[in-house]
C-alpha positions in Angstrom: 75.7 88.0 63.0 77.2 90.3 65.6 75.5 92.0 68.5 76.4 95.6 69.1 75.3 98.4 71.3 74.3 100.5 68.3 70.6 100.3 67.5 69.1 98.9 64.3 66.6 101.8 64.4 67.4 105.3 65.5 67.7 105.6 69.3 66.7 108.6 71.4 69.1 111.4 71.5 71.2 111.5 74.7 70.3 114.3 77.1 73.4 116.5 77.5 74.7 116.7 81.0 74.5 120.1 82.8 77.8 122.0 83.0 80.0 121.4 86.0 80.4 124.2 88.6 83.8 126.0 88.4 85.0 124.7 91.7 84.1 121.1 90.7 85.9 121.4 87.4 88.9 122.8 89.2 88.9 119.9 91.8 88.7 117.4 88.9 91.7 119.0 87.2 89.8 120.7 84.5 88.2 117.4 83.3 84.6 116.1 83.3 82.8 112.9 84.1 83.4 111.2 80.9 87.2 111.5 80.4 88.4 110.7 83.9 90.7 107.7 84.8 89.3 104.6 86.5 92.5 104.3 88.6 93.8 106.6 91.3 96.4 109.1 90.2 100.0 108.7 91.2 100.9 110.1 94.6 102.3 113.7 94.6 105.9 114.3 95.7 106.4 114.4 99.5 107.4 117.6 101.3 107.1 121.2 100.2 107.7 122.1 96.6 107.3 125.3 94.5 103.7 126.2 93.7 102.3 127.8 90.5 102.6 131.3 91.9 106.3 130.9 92.6 106.9 129.4 89.1 105.2 132.5 87.6 107.2 135.0 89.7 110.5 133.1 88.9 109.6 133.2 85.2 109.1 137.0 85.4 112.5 137.5 87.2 114.3 135.3 84.7 112.7 136.9 81.7 113.5 140.4 82.9 117.1 139.4 83.5 117.4 137.8 80.1 116.0 140.9 78.4 118.4 143.2 80.2 121.4 141.0 79.1 120.3 140.7 75.5 119.3 144.3 75.0 122.0 145.8 77.1 119.5 148.0 79.0 120.0 147.6 82.8 116.8 149.5 83.6 114.9 146.4 82.6 116.1 144.7 85.8 113.6 147.0 87.6 110.8 144.9 86.2 112.1 142.0 88.3 112.3 144.0 91.5 108.7 143.4 92.7 108.6 139.6 91.9 112.1 139.2 93.4 111.0 141.0 96.6 108.0 138.7 97.0 110.3 135.7 96.6 112.7 137.0 99.2 109.9 137.9 101.7 108.4 134.4 101.3 111.7 132.7 101.9 112.3 134.6 105.1 108.7 134.4 106.4 106.9 132.1 108.8 108.0 128.5 109.1 105.9 126.1 107.1 104.2 123.1 108.8 106.2 119.9 108.9 103.5 117.5 110.1 100.4 117.3 108.0 97.6 114.9 107.8 94.2 114.5 106.0 91.3 112.7 107.6 88.2 111.7 105.6 84.8 111.2 107.1 81.9 109.5 105.2 78.8 109.4 107.4 76.8 107.1 105.2 78.4 104.3 103.2 75.2 102.7 102.0 72.8 104.4 99.6 70.6 103.8 96.6 71.3 104.8 93.0 71.0 108.5 92.5 71.3 109.4 96.1 73.8 112.0 97.3 76.8 111.0 99.4 78.5 113.6 101.6 82.2 113.5 102.4 84.2 115.7 104.8 88.0 115.9 104.5 89.8 117.7 107.3 93.4 118.8 107.1 95.5 118.7 110.3 98.9 120.5 110.6 101.2 121.9 113.2 101.6 125.4 111.8 100.0 128.0 109.6 98.9 127.6 106.0 97.5 130.2 103.6 94.7 128.2 101.9 93.7 124.7 100.9 93.1 123.6 97.3 91.4 120.1 97.0 92.0 117.8 94.0 89.5 114.9 93.7 89.8 111.7 91.7 86.3 110.1 92.0 85.8 106.4 91.7 84.1 104.7 88.7 80.7 104.5 90.2 80.2 108.1 91.5 80.1 111.6 90.3 81.5 114.7 92.0 78.8 117.4 92.1 79.9 119.9 94.7 83.0 121.2 96.4 83.1 123.6 99.4 86.2 124.7 101.3 85.9 126.3 104.7 89.3 126.8 106.4 90.9 123.4 106.9 87.7 121.5 106.1 86.7 120.5 102.5 83.1 119.3 102.1 82.5 117.2 98.9 79.2 116.0 97.5 79.0 112.9 95.4 76.1 111.2 93.6 76.0 107.4 93.2 75.6 106.5 89.5 75.4 102.7 89.3 74.7 99.9 91.8 77.6 98.0 93.1 80.4 98.2 95.6 82.6 101.1 94.5 85.5 103.1 95.7 84.7 106.7 96.3 88.2 107.7 95.1 90.9 109.8 96.6 91.3 113.5 97.6 94.6 115.4 97.4 94.7 118.5 99.6 97.3 121.1 98.4 98.3 123.1 101.5 99.8 126.5 100.5 102.0 128.6 102.8 101.0 132.1 103.8 102.7 133.6 100.7 101.2 131.1 98.4 104.6 130.2 96.9 105.1 126.7 98.2 102.7 123.9 98.6 102.5 120.4 100.1 100.1 117.7 99.2 98.4 115.3 101.6 96.2 112.4 100.4 93.1 111.0 101.9 91.5 107.7 100.7 87.7 107.9 100.9 87.2 104.1 101.0 84.3 102.1 99.6 80.5 102.6 99.5 77.7 100.2 98.8 75.2 101.4 96.2 72.0 99.5 96.2 69.9 99.3 93.0 66.5 100.9 92.8 64.0 98.0 93.2 61.3 97.6 90.6 57.8 98.5 92.0 55.4 95.7 92.6 52.7 94.5 94.9 51.6 91.1 93.6 53.0 88.0 95.4 52.1 84.8 93.5 52.4 81.8 95.9 53.0 78.1 95.3 50.4 75.4 95.9 52.3 73.9 98.9 53.1 76.3 101.7 55.3 75.7 104.7 53.6 75.1 108.1 54.4 78.6 109.4 52.0 81.4 110.3 51.8 84.1 107.6 49.5 86.1 105.5 48.7 83.8 102.6 45.5 81.7 102.6 46.2 78.0 102.6 43.9 75.2 101.3 43.6 73.5 104.7 41.3 75.0 107.4 42.7 76.7 110.5 43.1 80.0 112.2 42.6 82.8 109.7 40.3 85.6 108.6 38.9 84.2 105.3 35.7 82.2 105.5 35.7 79.0 103.4 32.5 77.4 104.7 30.3 76.5 107.7 30.2 73.5 109.9 28.3 72.3 113.0 29.2 73.9 116.3 31.5 72.0 118.7 31.2 72.6 122.4 33.7 75.2 123.6 34.0 77.2 120.4 33.7 80.9 120.4 30.2 82.3 120.0 31.3 85.1 117.7 32.0 82.6 115.0 28.4 81.5 114.8 26.9 81.8 111.3 23.4 82.9 112.2 21.8 82.6 108.8 22.9 78.9 108.5 21.9 78.3 112.1 18.4 79.6 111.4 18.0 77.5 108.2 19.3 74.2 109.6 17.9 74.5 113.1 21.3 73.8 114.8 24.2 76.0 115.6 26.6 76.5 112.7 29.9 78.2 112.9 32.2 79.8 110.3 35.1 77.7 109.0 38.2 79.7 108.2 41.2 79.0 106.0 44.6 78.7 107.6 47.1 81.5 106.9 50.7 80.5 106.0 53.9 82.2 104.9 55.7 81.5 101.7 59.3 80.7 100.9 60.7 82.4 97.8 64.2 82.2 96.3 65.5 84.6 93.6 68.1 83.1 91.3 70.1 85.8 89.6 71.7 85.0 86.2 75.1 86.7 86.3 76.8 84.7 83.5 76.9 87.7 81.2 76.1 91.4 80.9 74.4 92.2 77.6 73.6 95.7 76.3 70.2 96.0 74.5 71.0 97.2 70.9 68.0 99.6 71.0 68.0 101.1 74.5 71.6 100.4 75.6 70.3 99.1 78.9 72.4 96.5 80.8 70.8 93.2 81.2 72.6 92.8 84.5 71.3 96.1 85.8 67.7 95.2 84.8 68.1 91.7 86.4 69.2 93.1 89.7 66.4 95.7 89.8 63.8 93.0 89.1 65.5 90.7 91.8 65.5 93.4 94.4 61.9 94.3 93.5 60.8 90.7 94.1 62.7 90.5 97.4 61.1 93.7 98.7 57.6 92.7 97.6 57.7 89.4 99.3 59.3 90.8 102.5 56.5 93.2 102.7 54.1 90.2 102.9 56.2 88.8 105.8 57.4 86.0 103.6 60.9 84.4 103.8 63.1 85.3 100.8 66.5 84.0 99.8 68.8 84.7 96.9 71.3 82.7 94.7 73.5 84.4 92.1 75.1 82.1 89.6 78.0 83.4 87.5 81.7 83.6 87.9 81.2 82.9 91.6 78.3 81.2 93.3 76.8 83.4 96.1 73.8 82.5 98.1 71.9 83.5 101.2 69.2 81.2 102.7 65.7 82.5 103.1 64.9 84.9 105.9 62.6 87.8 106.7 62.6 91.3 108.0 63.9 94.7 106.8 67.5 94.0 107.7 67.4 90.8 105.7 66.7 92.9 102.5 70.0 94.7 102.9 71.8 91.4 103.5 70.3 90.0 100.3 71.4 92.9 98.2 74.9 92.9 99.7 75.2 89.3 98.7 75.0 90.2 95.0 76.7 93.5 95.0 80.0 91.9 94.0 78.4 90.3 90.9 80.2 92.8 88.6 83.6 91.8 90.1 82.7 88.1 89.8 82.1 88.2 86.0 84.7 85.7 84.9 85.2 82.5 82.9 84.8 80.3 86.1 81.9 78.0 85.8 80.3 76.9 89.2 79.0 73.4 89.8 75.4 74.0 88.8 74.3 70.6 89.7 75.1 71.1 93.3 73.3 74.3 94.4 73.3 74.5 98.2 70.2 72.7 99.6 69.7 75.3 102.4 69.4 78.0 99.7 66.6 76.2 97.9 64.2 74.8 100.6 61.8 72.1 99.6 58.6 73.5 97.8 60.1 77.1 97.8 58.9 79.2 94.9 62.0 80.0 92.7 62.2 83.1 90.5 64.9 82.8 87.9 65.7 86.3 86.6 67.6 85.8 83.4 68.0 87.1 79.8 68.1 83.4 78.7 71.3 84.2 76.8 73.7 81.7 78.3 73.0 77.9 77.9 74.4 77.3 81.4 71.3 78.8 83.0 69.2 76.0 81.4 71.2 73.5 83.5 70.2 75.5 86.6 66.5 75.6 85.7 66.4 71.9 84.8 68.0 71.0 88.1 65.4 73.1 90.0 62.5 71.5 88.1 63.8 68.0 88.9 63.8 68.9 92.6 60.1 69.6 92.3 60.4 73.3 93.2 57.9 75.6 91.4 60.0 77.8 89.1 59.1 81.0 87.3 61.4 82.5 84.7 61.4 86.3 84.5 62.9 87.0 81.1 65.0 90.2 80.8 64.7 91.5 77.2 68.0 91.8 75.4 66.6 93.1 72.0 67.2 91.7 68.6 70.8 91.5 67.1 71.8 94.3 64.8 71.4 93.3 61.1 71.4 94.9 57.7 67.8 95.3 56.5 68.9 95.1 52.9 70.8 91.8 53.4 68.6 88.8 52.9 71.0 86.4 54.6 71.1 88.5 57.8 67.4 88.8 57.7 67.1 85.1 57.5 69.6 84.7 60.4 67.5 87.1 62.5 64.4 85.0 61.9 66.2 81.8 62.9 67.5 83.6 66.0 63.9 84.6 67.0 62.7 81.1 66.3 65.4 79.7 68.5 64.4 82.0 71.3 60.7 80.9 71.0 61.8 77.2 71.0 63.8 77.9 74.2 60.7 79.4 75.9 58.5 76.5 74.7 60.9 74.0 76.2 60.7 75.7 79.6 56.9 75.7 79.5 56.9 72.0 78.6 58.8 71.4 81.8 56.2 73.2 83.8 58.2 76.4 84.1 56.2 79.5 83.1 58.1 82.3 81.4 57.0 85.9 82.0 58.7 88.8 80.2 59.9 91.8 82.1 57.9 94.7 80.7 59.7 97.4 82.7 58.1 99.9 85.1 56.3 97.7 87.5 56.5 94.0 88.3 52.7 93.8 88.5 52.4 93.8 84.7 54.8 90.8 84.4 53.4 88.8 87.3 49.7 89.4 86.7 49.3 86.2 84.6 50.6 84.1 87.5 47.8 85.3 89.8 45.2 83.2 87.9 46.2 80.2 89.9 48.8 79.1 92.4 52.0 77.9 90.9 52.6 74.2 91.0 56.0 72.5 90.5 56.5 69.6 88.3 58.9 66.7 88.8 60.5 64.4 86.2 
């Protein structure tokens, strides 16, 4: 039974892309977004060389001379007079620049998926040029959407298509002389940009039973300084009068004060399964893309609650960042896993030795995984043995494509589904709840976890 990208049932028709503007199509060399190369084109020859206009004029002169010789009619040479005069005037005209350079400026090298990226390429030269014609080779993760040339400055507009650390590509500026007969090409490398995934929306923050002894926003079981009333107790000399519970004081005949629950912060670690990237046979969505959106959504949600969040990505290369807090920490977390696509390889990390600082004791661990690679089970088993409370957020990968008329393939599909159910059941037996990623918002997936605090299980 073979998994494919094609759907077992008819998928939605793809929405056609809008046509490219003429200037963008010209800058791309007449191509489009789908048929471009992933590598930069070969460098153009150095120095000045004939341009398209000179080649056309030379063709006219040669054709007129050839017709005059073949037909024996000298008057046909008059047809070559005008093109030949333009060629002579261009050869004896102004001196062409000898020192040329192109400088690229990318103001923002960090963005989210779908956001525009502006690039300015400025040509510097020591003489006079007629006009500038840019040629753009975008990188694999961006699309060119606009081109504007104003004198020696070319302004380019890109749109980031997919998350990751991508090269913006290269720009070749063709500098034409005043007659437009010769041209010289200067190249500018646009460098790399970091495209962050769009985090999944969510507001729920399930917390474990044991919380670290740090001030935060989650109500702990022990009493302390907080805002949530958990009971009343007799007044002790020196306590604040505003905490007096007057109803209980009246009933008992002695001063009673409110007792508050302590507020603590939680430690959460997101484990990202990067062992494989599987395309859903029905929707065509990438499991790695969905995993990273869920992971960034969890990170952002917990950081909003002033919790400490860390991340561990397991795959071809083991990357980790110990828990921290703050807005700047969110970008550090995402940057840690941006190279996941580059790290997809056959290298297997030592899963039994995850760095202890990355998984603090009693930290709540979210394992975002499609449960498609058996190696992730070793990671989950090791975390459960440590005693950390673990939650598995399962990324759907869809059923394999089978022939509905083939009984053997139908039986194989049933066995595959039963194997998946057995895998989930084995995790639940170890005290690891499994919640499916429903798409849209994280609240739908995490809602069952809010019934009680999550408790780890050892052994």
